[in-house]
mmCIF entry with sequence, helices, sheets and N, C-alpha, C, O atoms, coordinates in Angstrom:
data_MODEL
# 
_entry.id   MODEL 
# 
_entity.id                         1 
_entity.type                       polymer 
_entity.pdbx_number_of_molecules   1 
# 
_entity_poly.entity_id                      1 
_entity_poly.type                           'polypeptide(L)' 
_entity_poly.nstd_linkage                   no 
_entity_poly.nstd_monomer                   no 
_entity_poly.pdbx_seq_one_letter_code       MKNKLGPTLFILGSLGILTSDIFFMNHLMGARNVYWTGFTLSFVGGFLSLWQWFRAKS 
_entity_poly.pdbx_seq_one_letter_code_can   MKNKLGPTLFILGSLGILTSDIFFMNHLMGARNVYWTGFTLSFVGGFLSLWQWFRAKS 
_entity_poly.pdbx_strand_id                 A 
# 
loop_
_entity_poly_seq.entity_id 
_entity_poly_seq.num 
_entity_poly_seq.mon_id 
_entity_poly_seq.hetero 
1 1  MET n 
1 2  LYS n 
1 3  ASN n 
1 4  LYS n 
1 5  LEU n 
1 6  GLY n 
1 7  PRO n 
1 8  THR n 
1 9  LEU n 
1 10 PHE n 
1 11 ILE n 
1 12 LEU n 
1 13 GLY n 
1 14 SER n 
1 15 LEU n 
1 16 GLY n 
1 17 ILE n 
1 18 LEU n 
1 19 THR n 
1 20 SER n 
1 21 ASP n 
1 22 ILE n 
1 23 PHE n 
1 24 PHE n 
1 25 MET n 
1 26 ASN n 
1 27 HIS n 
1 28 LEU n 
1 29 MET n 
1 30 GLY n 
1 31 ALA n 
1 32 ARG n 
1 33 ASN n 
1 34 VAL n 
1 35 TYR n 
1 36 TRP n 
1 37 THR n 
1 38 GLY n 
1 39 PHE n 
1 40 THR n 
1 41 LEU n 
1 42 SER n 
1 43 PHE n 
1 44 VAL n 
1 45 GLY n 
1 46 GLY n 
1 47 PHE n 
1 48 LEU n 
1 49 SER n 
1 50 LEU n 
1 51 TRP n 
1 52 GLN n 
1 53 TRP n 
1 54 PHE n 
1 55 ARG n 
1 56 ALA n 
1 57 LYS n 
1 58 SER n 
# 
_struct_asym.id          A 
_struct_asym.entity_id   1 
# 
loop_
_struct_conf.conf_type_id 
_struct_conf.id 
_struct_conf.pdbx_PDB_helix_id 
_struct_conf.beg_label_comp_id 
_struct_conf.beg_label_asym_id 
_struct_conf.beg_label_seq_id 
_struct_conf.pdbx_beg_PDB_ins_code 
_struct_conf.end_label_comp_id 
_struct_conf.end_label_asym_id 
_struct_conf.end_label_seq_id 
_struct_conf.pdbx_end_PDB_ins_code 
_struct_conf.beg_auth_comp_id 
_struct_conf.beg_auth_asym_id 
_struct_conf.beg_auth_seq_id 
_struct_conf.end_auth_comp_id 
_struct_conf.end_auth_asym_id 
_struct_conf.end_auth_seq_id 
_struct_conf.pdbx_PDB_helix_class 
_struct_conf.details 
_struct_conf.pdbx_PDB_helix_length 
HELX_P HELX_P1 AA1 LEU A 5  ? MET A 25 ? LEU A 5  MET A 25 1 ? 21 
HELX_P HELX_P2 AA2 ALA A 31 ? LYS A 57 ? ALA A 31 LYS A 57 1 ? 27 
# 
_struct_conf_type.id          HELX_P 
_struct_conf_type.criteria    ? 
_struct_conf_type.reference   ? 
# 
loop_
_atom_site.group_PDB 
_atom_site.id 
_atom_site.type_symbol 
_atom_site.label_atom_id 
_atom_site.label_alt_id 
_atom_site.label_comp_id 
_atom_site.label_asym_id 
_atom_site.label_entity_id 
_atom_site.label_seq_id 
_atom_site.pdbx_PDB_ins_code 
_atom_site.Cartn_x 
_atom_site.Cartn_y 
_atom_site.Cartn_z 
_atom_site.occupancy 
_atom_site.B_iso_or_equiv 
_atom_site.pdbx_formal_charge 
_atom_site.auth_seq_id 
_atom_site.auth_comp_id 
_atom_site.auth_asym_id 
_atom_site.auth_atom_id 
_atom_site.pdbx_PDB_model_num 
ATOM 1   N N  . MET A 1 1  ? 134.299 95.345  123.431 1.00 0.00 ? 1  MET A N  1 
ATOM 2   C CA . MET A 1 1  ? 133.334 95.553  124.358 1.00 0.00 ? 1  MET A CA 1 
ATOM 3   C C  . MET A 1 1  ? 132.385 94.492  124.545 1.00 0.00 ? 1  MET A C  1 
ATOM 4   O O  . MET A 1 1  ? 131.583 94.247  123.645 1.00 0.00 ? 1  MET A O  1 
ATOM 5   N N  . LYS A 1 2  ? 132.388 93.817  125.646 1.00 0.00 ? 2  LYS A N  1 
ATOM 6   C CA . LYS A 1 2  ? 131.669 92.484  125.797 1.00 0.00 ? 2  LYS A CA 1 
ATOM 7   C C  . LYS A 1 2  ? 130.071 92.812  126.074 1.00 0.00 ? 2  LYS A C  1 
ATOM 8   O O  . LYS A 1 2  ? 129.200 92.054  125.647 1.00 0.00 ? 2  LYS A O  1 
ATOM 9   N N  . ASN A 1 3  ? 129.779 93.941  126.784 1.00 0.00 ? 3  ASN A N  1 
ATOM 10  C CA . ASN A 1 3  ? 128.336 94.059  127.089 1.00 0.00 ? 3  ASN A CA 1 
ATOM 11  C C  . ASN A 1 3  ? 127.833 94.986  125.937 1.00 0.00 ? 3  ASN A C  1 
ATOM 12  O O  . ASN A 1 3  ? 128.453 96.014  125.667 1.00 0.00 ? 3  ASN A O  1 
ATOM 13  N N  . LYS A 1 4  ? 126.714 94.620  125.263 1.00 0.00 ? 4  LYS A N  1 
ATOM 14  C CA . LYS A 1 4  ? 126.103 95.402  124.193 1.00 0.00 ? 4  LYS A CA 1 
ATOM 15  C C  . LYS A 1 4  ? 124.897 96.291  124.618 1.00 0.00 ? 4  LYS A C  1 
ATOM 16  O O  . LYS A 1 4  ? 124.211 96.874  123.779 1.00 0.00 ? 4  LYS A O  1 
ATOM 17  N N  . LEU A 1 5  ? 124.675 96.367  125.924 1.00 0.00 ? 5  LEU A N  1 
ATOM 18  C CA . LEU A 1 5  ? 123.501 97.057  126.455 1.00 0.00 ? 5  LEU A CA 1 
ATOM 19  C C  . LEU A 1 5  ? 123.602 98.520  126.055 1.00 0.00 ? 5  LEU A C  1 
ATOM 20  O O  . LEU A 1 5  ? 122.638 99.077  125.529 1.00 0.00 ? 5  LEU A O  1 
ATOM 21  N N  . GLY A 1 6  ? 124.710 99.137  126.283 1.00 0.00 ? 6  GLY A N  1 
ATOM 22  C CA . GLY A 1 6  ? 124.961 100.624 126.064 1.00 0.00 ? 6  GLY A CA 1 
ATOM 23  C C  . GLY A 1 6  ? 124.705 100.956 124.730 1.00 0.00 ? 6  GLY A C  1 
ATOM 24  O O  . GLY A 1 6  ? 123.868 101.839 124.544 1.00 0.00 ? 6  GLY A O  1 
ATOM 25  N N  . PRO A 1 7  ? 125.321 100.364 123.617 1.00 0.00 ? 7  PRO A N  1 
ATOM 26  C CA . PRO A 1 7  ? 125.140 100.804 122.330 1.00 0.00 ? 7  PRO A CA 1 
ATOM 27  C C  . PRO A 1 7  ? 123.753 100.400 121.829 1.00 0.00 ? 7  PRO A C  1 
ATOM 28  O O  . PRO A 1 7  ? 123.275 101.103 120.938 1.00 0.00 ? 7  PRO A O  1 
ATOM 29  N N  . THR A 1 8  ? 123.035 99.350  122.287 1.00 0.00 ? 8  THR A N  1 
ATOM 30  C CA . THR A 1 8  ? 121.696 98.987  121.981 1.00 0.00 ? 8  THR A CA 1 
ATOM 31  C C  . THR A 1 8  ? 120.773 100.037 122.480 1.00 0.00 ? 8  THR A C  1 
ATOM 32  O O  . THR A 1 8  ? 119.896 100.443 121.718 1.00 0.00 ? 8  THR A O  1 
ATOM 33  N N  . LEU A 1 9  ? 120.880 100.527 123.701 1.00 0.00 ? 9  LEU A N  1 
ATOM 34  C CA . LEU A 1 9  ? 120.058 101.529 124.142 1.00 0.00 ? 9  LEU A CA 1 
ATOM 35  C C  . LEU A 1 9  ? 120.154 102.845 123.416 1.00 0.00 ? 9  LEU A C  1 
ATOM 36  O O  . LEU A 1 9  ? 119.187 103.567 123.175 1.00 0.00 ? 9  LEU A O  1 
ATOM 37  N N  . PHE A 1 10 ? 121.485 103.110 123.067 1.00 0.00 ? 10 PHE A N  1 
ATOM 38  C CA . PHE A 1 10 ? 121.721 104.455 122.290 1.00 0.00 ? 10 PHE A CA 1 
ATOM 39  C C  . PHE A 1 10 ? 121.087 104.255 120.945 1.00 0.00 ? 10 PHE A C  1 
ATOM 40  O O  . PHE A 1 10 ? 120.484 105.217 120.469 1.00 0.00 ? 10 PHE A O  1 
ATOM 41  N N  . ILE A 1 11 ? 121.140 103.218 120.322 1.00 0.00 ? 11 ILE A N  1 
ATOM 42  C CA . ILE A 1 11 ? 120.479 102.975 118.912 1.00 0.00 ? 11 ILE A CA 1 
ATOM 43  C C  . ILE A 1 11 ? 118.976 103.122 119.051 1.00 0.00 ? 11 ILE A C  1 
ATOM 44  O O  . ILE A 1 11 ? 118.322 103.841 118.296 1.00 0.00 ? 11 ILE A O  1 
ATOM 45  N N  . LEU A 1 12 ? 118.416 102.367 120.109 1.00 0.00 ? 12 LEU A N  1 
ATOM 46  C CA . LEU A 1 12 ? 117.080 102.398 120.266 1.00 0.00 ? 12 LEU A CA 1 
ATOM 47  C C  . LEU A 1 12 ? 116.384 103.821 120.556 1.00 0.00 ? 12 LEU A C  1 
ATOM 48  O O  . LEU A 1 12 ? 115.295 104.172 120.103 1.00 0.00 ? 12 LEU A O  1 
ATOM 49  N N  . GLY A 1 13 ? 117.235 104.581 121.411 1.00 0.00 ? 13 GLY A N  1 
ATOM 50  C CA . GLY A 1 13 ? 116.830 105.960 121.777 1.00 0.00 ? 13 GLY A CA 1 
ATOM 51  C C  . GLY A 1 13 ? 116.908 106.882 120.524 1.00 0.00 ? 13 GLY A C  1 
ATOM 52  O O  . GLY A 1 13 ? 116.056 107.744 120.307 1.00 0.00 ? 13 GLY A O  1 
ATOM 53  N N  . SER A 1 14 ? 117.991 106.650 119.700 1.00 0.00 ? 14 SER A N  1 
ATOM 54  C CA . SER A 1 14 ? 118.028 107.480 118.495 1.00 0.00 ? 14 SER A CA 1 
ATOM 55  C C  . SER A 1 14 ? 116.920 107.205 117.616 1.00 0.00 ? 14 SER A C  1 
ATOM 56  O O  . SER A 1 14 ? 116.385 108.156 117.046 1.00 0.00 ? 14 SER A O  1 
ATOM 57  N N  . LEU A 1 15 ? 116.488 105.982 117.421 1.00 0.00 ? 15 LEU A N  1 
ATOM 58  C CA . LEU A 1 15 ? 115.353 105.585 116.683 1.00 0.00 ? 15 LEU A CA 1 
ATOM 59  C C  . LEU A 1 15 ? 114.074 106.252 117.236 1.00 0.00 ? 15 LEU A C  1 
ATOM 60  O O  . LEU A 1 15 ? 113.258 106.770 116.473 1.00 0.00 ? 15 LEU A O  1 
ATOM 61  N N  . GLY A 1 16 ? 113.912 106.231 118.579 1.00 0.00 ? 16 GLY A N  1 
ATOM 62  C CA . GLY A 1 16 ? 112.799 106.783 119.165 1.00 0.00 ? 16 GLY A CA 1 
ATOM 63  C C  . GLY A 1 16 ? 112.773 108.343 118.839 1.00 0.00 ? 16 GLY A C  1 
ATOM 64  O O  . GLY A 1 16 ? 111.699 108.892 118.594 1.00 0.00 ? 16 GLY A O  1 
ATOM 65  N N  . ILE A 1 17 ? 113.963 109.038 118.839 1.00 0.00 ? 17 ILE A N  1 
ATOM 66  C CA . ILE A 1 17 ? 113.961 110.465 118.564 1.00 0.00 ? 17 ILE A CA 1 
ATOM 67  C C  . ILE A 1 17 ? 113.362 110.702 117.152 1.00 0.00 ? 17 ILE A C  1 
ATOM 68  O O  . ILE A 1 17 ? 112.506 111.553 116.912 1.00 0.00 ? 17 ILE A O  1 
ATOM 69  N N  . LEU A 1 18 ? 113.914 109.846 116.237 1.00 0.00 ? 18 LEU A N  1 
ATOM 70  C CA . LEU A 1 18 ? 113.586 109.978 114.774 1.00 0.00 ? 18 LEU A CA 1 
ATOM 71  C C  . LEU A 1 18 ? 112.040 109.742 114.655 1.00 0.00 ? 18 LEU A C  1 
ATOM 72  O O  . LEU A 1 18 ? 111.359 110.473 113.935 1.00 0.00 ? 18 LEU A O  1 
ATOM 73  N N  . THR A 1 19 ? 111.545 108.799 115.309 1.00 0.00 ? 19 THR A N  1 
ATOM 74  C CA . THR A 1 19 ? 110.145 108.492 115.348 1.00 0.00 ? 19 THR A CA 1 
ATOM 75  C C  . THR A 1 19 ? 109.251 109.533 115.829 1.00 0.00 ? 19 THR A C  1 
ATOM 76  O O  . THR A 1 19 ? 108.148 109.748 115.328 1.00 0.00 ? 19 THR A O  1 
ATOM 77  N N  . SER A 1 20 ? 109.802 110.255 116.925 1.00 0.00 ? 20 SER A N  1 
ATOM 78  C CA . SER A 1 20 ? 108.967 111.401 117.425 1.00 0.00 ? 20 SER A CA 1 
ATOM 79  C C  . SER A 1 20 ? 108.977 112.574 116.490 1.00 0.00 ? 20 SER A C  1 
ATOM 80  O O  . SER A 1 20 ? 108.039 113.371 116.524 1.00 0.00 ? 20 SER A O  1 
ATOM 81  N N  . ASP A 1 21 ? 110.010 112.737 115.631 1.00 0.00 ? 21 ASP A N  1 
ATOM 82  C CA . ASP A 1 21 ? 109.968 113.796 114.454 1.00 0.00 ? 21 ASP A CA 1 
ATOM 83  C C  . ASP A 1 21 ? 108.843 113.425 113.547 1.00 0.00 ? 21 ASP A C  1 
ATOM 84  O O  . ASP A 1 21 ? 108.111 114.316 113.115 1.00 0.00 ? 21 ASP A O  1 
ATOM 85  N N  . ILE A 1 22 ? 108.654 112.187 113.229 1.00 0.00 ? 22 ILE A N  1 
ATOM 86  C CA . ILE A 1 22 ? 107.518 111.758 112.349 1.00 0.00 ? 22 ILE A CA 1 
ATOM 87  C C  . ILE A 1 22 ? 106.268 112.079 112.959 1.00 0.00 ? 22 ILE A C  1 
ATOM 88  O O  . ILE A 1 22 ? 105.339 112.586 112.330 1.00 0.00 ? 22 ILE A O  1 
ATOM 89  N N  . PHE A 1 23 ? 106.222 111.751 114.359 1.00 0.00 ? 23 PHE A N  1 
ATOM 90  C CA . PHE A 1 23 ? 104.988 112.153 115.089 1.00 0.00 ? 23 PHE A CA 1 
ATOM 91  C C  . PHE A 1 23 ? 104.613 113.554 115.070 1.00 0.00 ? 23 PHE A C  1 
ATOM 92  O O  . PHE A 1 23 ? 103.440 113.884 114.897 1.00 0.00 ? 23 PHE A O  1 
ATOM 93  N N  . PHE A 1 24 ? 105.580 114.424 115.245 1.00 0.00 ? 24 PHE A N  1 
ATOM 94  C CA . PHE A 1 24 ? 105.440 115.867 115.371 1.00 0.00 ? 24 PHE A CA 1 
ATOM 95  C C  . PHE A 1 24 ? 105.037 116.442 113.920 1.00 0.00 ? 24 PHE A C  1 
ATOM 96  O O  . PHE A 1 24 ? 104.232 117.367 113.817 1.00 0.00 ? 24 PHE A O  1 
ATOM 97  N N  . MET A 1 25 ? 105.596 115.887 112.902 1.00 0.00 ? 25 MET A N  1 
ATOM 98  C CA . MET A 1 25 ? 105.208 116.399 111.521 1.00 0.00 ? 25 MET A CA 1 
ATOM 99  C C  . MET A 1 25 ? 103.725 115.973 111.222 1.00 0.00 ? 25 MET A C  1 
ATOM 100 O O  . MET A 1 25 ? 102.991 116.712 110.566 1.00 0.00 ? 25 MET A O  1 
ATOM 101 N N  . ASN A 1 26 ? 103.352 114.911 111.656 1.00 0.00 ? 26 ASN A N  1 
ATOM 102 C CA . ASN A 1 26 ? 101.947 114.398 111.427 1.00 0.00 ? 26 ASN A CA 1 
ATOM 103 C C  . ASN A 1 26 ? 100.974 114.853 112.468 1.00 0.00 ? 26 ASN A C  1 
ATOM 104 O O  . ASN A 1 26 ? 99.796  114.513 112.367 1.00 0.00 ? 26 ASN A O  1 
ATOM 105 N N  . HIS A 1 27 ? 101.399 115.625 113.497 1.00 0.00 ? 27 HIS A N  1 
ATOM 106 C CA . HIS A 1 27 ? 100.573 115.994 114.586 1.00 0.00 ? 27 HIS A CA 1 
ATOM 107 C C  . HIS A 1 27 ? 99.865  114.859 115.273 1.00 0.00 ? 27 HIS A C  1 
ATOM 108 O O  . HIS A 1 27 ? 98.686  114.903 115.623 1.00 0.00 ? 27 HIS A O  1 
ATOM 109 N N  . LEU A 1 28 ? 100.689 113.826 115.441 1.00 0.00 ? 28 LEU A N  1 
ATOM 110 C CA . LEU A 1 28 ? 100.033 112.671 116.219 1.00 0.00 ? 28 LEU A CA 1 
ATOM 111 C C  . LEU A 1 28 ? 100.340 112.840 117.749 1.00 0.00 ? 28 LEU A C  1 
ATOM 112 O O  . LEU A 1 28 ? 101.361 113.407 118.139 1.00 0.00 ? 28 LEU A O  1 
ATOM 113 N N  . MET A 1 29 ? 99.383  112.309 118.598 1.00 0.00 ? 29 MET A N  1 
ATOM 114 C CA . MET A 1 29 ? 99.478  112.388 119.999 1.00 0.00 ? 29 MET A CA 1 
ATOM 115 C C  . MET A 1 29 ? 100.645 111.453 120.424 1.00 0.00 ? 29 MET A C  1 
ATOM 116 O O  . MET A 1 29 ? 100.961 110.446 119.791 1.00 0.00 ? 29 MET A O  1 
ATOM 117 N N  . GLY A 1 30 ? 101.283 111.909 121.617 1.00 0.00 ? 30 GLY A N  1 
ATOM 118 C CA . GLY A 1 30 ? 102.252 111.233 122.165 1.00 0.00 ? 30 GLY A CA 1 
ATOM 119 C C  . GLY A 1 30 ? 103.615 111.513 121.709 1.00 0.00 ? 30 GLY A C  1 
ATOM 120 O O  . GLY A 1 30 ? 104.557 110.848 122.139 1.00 0.00 ? 30 GLY A O  1 
ATOM 121 N N  . ALA A 1 31 ? 103.791 112.553 120.779 1.00 0.00 ? 31 ALA A N  1 
ATOM 122 C CA . ALA A 1 31 ? 105.155 112.845 120.251 1.00 0.00 ? 31 ALA A CA 1 
ATOM 123 C C  . ALA A 1 31 ? 106.088 113.204 121.310 1.00 0.00 ? 31 ALA A C  1 
ATOM 124 O O  . ALA A 1 31 ? 107.267 112.863 121.223 1.00 0.00 ? 31 ALA A O  1 
ATOM 125 N N  . ARG A 1 32 ? 105.621 113.909 122.366 1.00 0.00 ? 32 ARG A N  1 
ATOM 126 C CA . ARG A 1 32 ? 106.537 114.336 123.357 1.00 0.00 ? 32 ARG A CA 1 
ATOM 127 C C  . ARG A 1 32 ? 106.985 113.150 124.272 1.00 0.00 ? 32 ARG A C  1 
ATOM 128 O O  . ARG A 1 32 ? 108.121 113.103 124.742 1.00 0.00 ? 32 ARG A O  1 
ATOM 129 N N  . ASN A 1 33 ? 106.042 112.203 124.499 1.00 0.00 ? 33 ASN A N  1 
ATOM 130 C CA . ASN A 1 33 ? 106.476 111.051 125.286 1.00 0.00 ? 33 ASN A CA 1 
ATOM 131 C C  . ASN A 1 33 ? 107.395 110.263 124.502 1.00 0.00 ? 33 ASN A C  1 
ATOM 132 O O  . ASN A 1 33 ? 108.344 109.754 125.099 1.00 0.00 ? 33 ASN A O  1 
ATOM 133 N N  . VAL A 1 34 ? 107.263 110.074 123.217 1.00 0.00 ? 34 VAL A N  1 
ATOM 134 C CA . VAL A 1 34 ? 108.234 109.265 122.414 1.00 0.00 ? 34 VAL A CA 1 
ATOM 135 C C  . VAL A 1 34 ? 109.575 110.002 122.388 1.00 0.00 ? 34 VAL A C  1 
ATOM 136 O O  . VAL A 1 34 ? 110.622 109.367 122.505 1.00 0.00 ? 34 VAL A O  1 
ATOM 137 N N  . TYR A 1 35 ? 109.562 111.262 122.244 1.00 0.00 ? 35 TYR A N  1 
ATOM 138 C CA . TYR A 1 35 ? 110.869 112.018 122.247 1.00 0.00 ? 35 TYR A CA 1 
ATOM 139 C C  . TYR A 1 35 ? 111.602 111.912 123.547 1.00 0.00 ? 35 TYR A C  1 
ATOM 140 O O  . TYR A 1 35 ? 112.796 111.612 123.551 1.00 0.00 ? 35 TYR A O  1 
ATOM 141 N N  . TRP A 1 36 ? 110.944 112.142 124.643 1.00 0.00 ? 36 TRP A N  1 
ATOM 142 C CA . TRP A 1 36 ? 111.648 112.018 125.998 1.00 0.00 ? 36 TRP A CA 1 
ATOM 143 C C  . TRP A 1 36 ? 112.182 110.664 126.244 1.00 0.00 ? 36 TRP A C  1 
ATOM 144 O O  . TRP A 1 36 ? 113.306 110.475 126.708 1.00 0.00 ? 36 TRP A O  1 
ATOM 145 N N  . THR A 1 37 ? 111.280 109.638 125.896 1.00 0.00 ? 37 THR A N  1 
ATOM 146 C CA . THR A 1 37 ? 111.782 108.274 126.050 1.00 0.00 ? 37 THR A CA 1 
ATOM 147 C C  . THR A 1 37 ? 113.022 107.999 125.216 1.00 0.00 ? 37 THR A C  1 
ATOM 148 O O  . THR A 1 37 ? 113.991 107.419 125.705 1.00 0.00 ? 37 THR A O  1 
ATOM 149 N N  . GLY A 1 38 ? 112.992 108.417 123.954 1.00 0.00 ? 38 GLY A N  1 
ATOM 150 C CA . GLY A 1 38 ? 114.127 108.246 123.185 1.00 0.00 ? 38 GLY A CA 1 
ATOM 151 C C  . GLY A 1 38 ? 115.431 108.852 123.686 1.00 0.00 ? 38 GLY A C  1 
ATOM 152 O O  . GLY A 1 38 ? 116.519 108.277 123.699 1.00 0.00 ? 38 GLY A O  1 
ATOM 153 N N  . PHE A 1 39 ? 115.144 110.243 124.147 1.00 0.00 ? 39 PHE A N  1 
ATOM 154 C CA . PHE A 1 39 ? 116.329 111.009 124.651 1.00 0.00 ? 39 PHE A CA 1 
ATOM 155 C C  . PHE A 1 39 ? 116.896 110.300 125.878 1.00 0.00 ? 39 PHE A C  1 
ATOM 156 O O  . PHE A 1 39 ? 118.118 110.239 126.015 1.00 0.00 ? 39 PHE A O  1 
ATOM 157 N N  . THR A 1 40 ? 116.092 109.777 126.754 1.00 0.00 ? 40 THR A N  1 
ATOM 158 C CA . THR A 1 40 ? 116.431 109.077 127.891 1.00 0.00 ? 40 THR A CA 1 
ATOM 159 C C  . THR A 1 40 ? 117.328 107.869 127.595 1.00 0.00 ? 40 THR A C  1 
ATOM 160 O O  . THR A 1 40 ? 118.411 107.699 128.155 1.00 0.00 ? 40 THR A O  1 
ATOM 161 N N  . LEU A 1 41 ? 116.800 107.032 126.668 1.00 0.00 ? 41 LEU A N  1 
ATOM 162 C CA . LEU A 1 41 ? 117.303 105.825 126.305 1.00 0.00 ? 41 LEU A CA 1 
ATOM 163 C C  . LEU A 1 41 ? 118.689 106.128 125.695 1.00 0.00 ? 41 LEU A C  1 
ATOM 164 O O  . LEU A 1 41 ? 119.652 105.463 126.076 1.00 0.00 ? 41 LEU A O  1 
ATOM 165 N N  . SER A 1 42 ? 118.833 107.053 124.811 1.00 0.00 ? 42 SER A N  1 
ATOM 166 C CA . SER A 1 42 ? 120.095 107.435 124.212 1.00 0.00 ? 42 SER A CA 1 
ATOM 167 C C  . SER A 1 42 ? 121.106 107.991 125.198 1.00 0.00 ? 42 SER A C  1 
ATOM 168 O O  . SER A 1 42 ? 122.302 107.725 125.086 1.00 0.00 ? 42 SER A O  1 
ATOM 169 N N  . PHE A 1 43 ? 120.637 108.746 126.139 1.00 0.00 ? 43 PHE A N  1 
ATOM 170 C CA . PHE A 1 43 ? 121.482 109.383 127.146 1.00 0.00 ? 43 PHE A CA 1 
ATOM 171 C C  . PHE A 1 43 ? 122.017 108.188 127.979 1.00 0.00 ? 43 PHE A C  1 
ATOM 172 O O  . PHE A 1 43 ? 123.218 108.136 128.243 1.00 0.00 ? 43 PHE A O  1 
ATOM 173 N N  . VAL A 1 44 ? 121.183 107.255 128.389 1.00 0.00 ? 44 VAL A N  1 
ATOM 174 C CA . VAL A 1 44 ? 121.711 106.216 129.352 1.00 0.00 ? 44 VAL A CA 1 
ATOM 175 C C  . VAL A 1 44 ? 122.618 105.289 128.497 1.00 0.00 ? 44 VAL A C  1 
ATOM 176 O O  . VAL A 1 44 ? 123.679 104.865 128.953 1.00 0.00 ? 44 VAL A O  1 
ATOM 177 N N  . GLY A 1 45 ? 122.201 104.996 127.305 1.00 0.00 ? 45 GLY A N  1 
ATOM 178 C CA . GLY A 1 45 ? 123.095 104.132 126.468 1.00 0.00 ? 45 GLY A CA 1 
ATOM 179 C C  . GLY A 1 45 ? 124.383 104.672 126.209 1.00 0.00 ? 45 GLY A C  1 
ATOM 180 O O  . GLY A 1 45 ? 125.367 103.932 126.200 1.00 0.00 ? 45 GLY A O  1 
ATOM 181 N N  . GLY A 1 46 ? 124.476 105.964 125.985 1.00 0.00 ? 46 GLY A N  1 
ATOM 182 C CA . GLY A 1 46 ? 125.763 106.649 125.701 1.00 0.00 ? 46 GLY A CA 1 
ATOM 183 C C  . GLY A 1 46 ? 126.588 106.622 126.913 1.00 0.00 ? 46 GLY A C  1 
ATOM 184 O O  . GLY A 1 46 ? 127.798 106.405 126.844 1.00 0.00 ? 46 GLY A O  1 
ATOM 185 N N  . PHE A 1 47 ? 125.898 106.863 128.166 1.00 0.00 ? 47 PHE A N  1 
ATOM 186 C CA . PHE A 1 47 ? 126.666 106.881 129.296 1.00 0.00 ? 47 PHE A CA 1 
ATOM 187 C C  . PHE A 1 47 ? 127.287 105.457 129.682 1.00 0.00 ? 47 PHE A C  1 
ATOM 188 O O  . PHE A 1 47 ? 128.433 105.287 130.095 1.00 0.00 ? 47 PHE A O  1 
ATOM 189 N N  . LEU A 1 48 ? 126.365 104.506 129.481 1.00 0.00 ? 48 LEU A N  1 
ATOM 190 C CA . LEU A 1 48 ? 126.979 103.167 129.774 1.00 0.00 ? 48 LEU A CA 1 
ATOM 191 C C  . LEU A 1 48 ? 127.996 102.812 128.811 1.00 0.00 ? 48 LEU A C  1 
ATOM 192 O O  . LEU A 1 48 ? 128.979 102.189 129.210 1.00 0.00 ? 48 LEU A O  1 
ATOM 193 N N  . SER A 1 49 ? 127.878 103.147 127.520 1.00 0.00 ? 49 SER A N  1 
ATOM 194 C CA . SER A 1 49 ? 128.895 102.778 126.606 1.00 0.00 ? 49 SER A CA 1 
ATOM 195 C C  . SER A 1 49 ? 130.311 103.448 126.953 1.00 0.00 ? 49 SER A C  1 
ATOM 196 O O  . SER A 1 49 ? 131.335 102.769 126.872 1.00 0.00 ? 49 SER A O  1 
ATOM 197 N N  . LEU A 1 50 ? 130.348 104.790 127.341 1.00 0.00 ? 50 LEU A N  1 
ATOM 198 C CA . LEU A 1 50 ? 131.471 105.445 127.837 1.00 0.00 ? 50 LEU A CA 1 
ATOM 199 C C  . LEU A 1 50 ? 132.085 104.794 129.077 1.00 0.00 ? 50 LEU A C  1 
ATOM 200 O O  . LEU A 1 50 ? 133.286 104.568 129.220 1.00 0.00 ? 50 LEU A O  1 
ATOM 201 N N  . TRP A 1 51 ? 131.080 104.510 129.988 1.00 0.00 ? 51 TRP A N  1 
ATOM 202 C CA . TRP A 1 51 ? 131.577 103.879 131.234 1.00 0.00 ? 51 TRP A CA 1 
ATOM 203 C C  . TRP A 1 51 ? 132.228 102.586 131.091 1.00 0.00 ? 51 TRP A C  1 
ATOM 204 O O  . TRP A 1 51 ? 133.171 102.287 131.824 1.00 0.00 ? 51 TRP A O  1 
ATOM 205 N N  . GLN A 1 52 ? 131.737 101.713 130.096 1.00 0.00 ? 52 GLN A N  1 
ATOM 206 C CA . GLN A 1 52 ? 132.347 100.421 129.913 1.00 0.00 ? 52 GLN A CA 1 
ATOM 207 C C  . GLN A 1 52 ? 133.707 100.631 129.152 1.00 0.00 ? 52 GLN A C  1 
ATOM 208 O O  . GLN A 1 52 ? 134.668 99.910  129.421 1.00 0.00 ? 52 GLN A O  1 
ATOM 209 N N  . TRP A 1 53 ? 133.779 101.551 128.265 1.00 0.00 ? 53 TRP A N  1 
ATOM 210 C CA . TRP A 1 53 ? 134.983 101.902 127.611 1.00 0.00 ? 53 TRP A CA 1 
ATOM 211 C C  . TRP A 1 53 ? 136.078 102.372 128.531 1.00 0.00 ? 53 TRP A C  1 
ATOM 212 O O  . TRP A 1 53 ? 137.217 101.920 128.414 1.00 0.00 ? 53 TRP A O  1 
ATOM 213 N N  . PHE A 1 54 ? 135.751 103.309 129.486 1.00 0.00 ? 54 PHE A N  1 
ATOM 214 C CA . PHE A 1 54 ? 136.710 103.723 130.376 1.00 0.00 ? 54 PHE A CA 1 
ATOM 215 C C  . PHE A 1 54 ? 137.178 102.637 131.301 1.00 0.00 ? 54 PHE A C  1 
ATOM 216 O O  . PHE A 1 54 ? 138.350 102.569 131.671 1.00 0.00 ? 54 PHE A O  1 
ATOM 217 N N  . ARG A 1 55 ? 136.189 101.738 131.692 1.00 0.00 ? 55 ARG A N  1 
ATOM 218 C CA . ARG A 1 55 ? 136.567 100.667 132.596 1.00 0.00 ? 55 ARG A CA 1 
ATOM 219 C C  . ARG A 1 55 ? 137.529 99.665  131.856 1.00 0.00 ? 55 ARG A C  1 
ATOM 220 O O  . ARG A 1 55 ? 138.464 99.161  132.477 1.00 0.00 ? 55 ARG A O  1 
ATOM 221 N N  . ALA A 1 56 ? 137.292 99.364  130.475 1.00 0.00 ? 56 ALA A N  1 
ATOM 222 C CA . ALA A 1 56 ? 138.148 98.467  129.825 1.00 0.00 ? 56 ALA A CA 1 
ATOM 223 C C  . ALA A 1 56 ? 139.580 99.048  129.563 1.00 0.00 ? 56 ALA A C  1 
ATOM 224 O O  . ALA A 1 56 ? 140.570 98.338  129.386 1.00 0.00 ? 56 ALA A O  1 
ATOM 225 N N  . LYS A 1 57 ? 139.580 100.447 129.558 1.00 0.00 ? 57 LYS A N  1 
ATOM 226 C CA . LYS A 1 57 ? 140.962 100.976 129.276 1.00 0.00 ? 57 LYS A CA 1 
ATOM 227 C C  . LYS A 1 57 ? 141.941 101.034 130.587 1.00 0.00 ? 57 LYS A C  1 
ATOM 228 O O  . LYS A 1 57 ? 143.165 101.141 130.514 1.00 0.00 ? 57 LYS A O  1 
ATOM 229 N N  . SER A 1 58 ? 141.220 100.947 131.741 1.00 0.00 ? 58 SER A N  1 
ATOM 230 C CA . SER A 1 58 ? 142.005 100.985 133.036 1.00 0.00 ? 58 SER A CA 1 
ATOM 231 C C  . SER A 1 58 ? 142.271 99.592  133.490 1.00 0.00 ? 58 SER A C  1 
ATOM 232 O O  . SER A 1 58 ? 142.900 99.391  134.529 1.00 0.00 ? 58 SER A O  1 
# 
């Protein structure tokens, strides 16, 4: 896979979701924003990774 944008976004999103768990446990403000940002990044990154993989196979 030549383009690394998809996997990078997926990893950053996963780290954002883990960070939001720490925010939730410590009752810090902004935990929901961090969670939804991480979820969106990992969803887009996973979609881009699969799309590039399917394009490379055909």
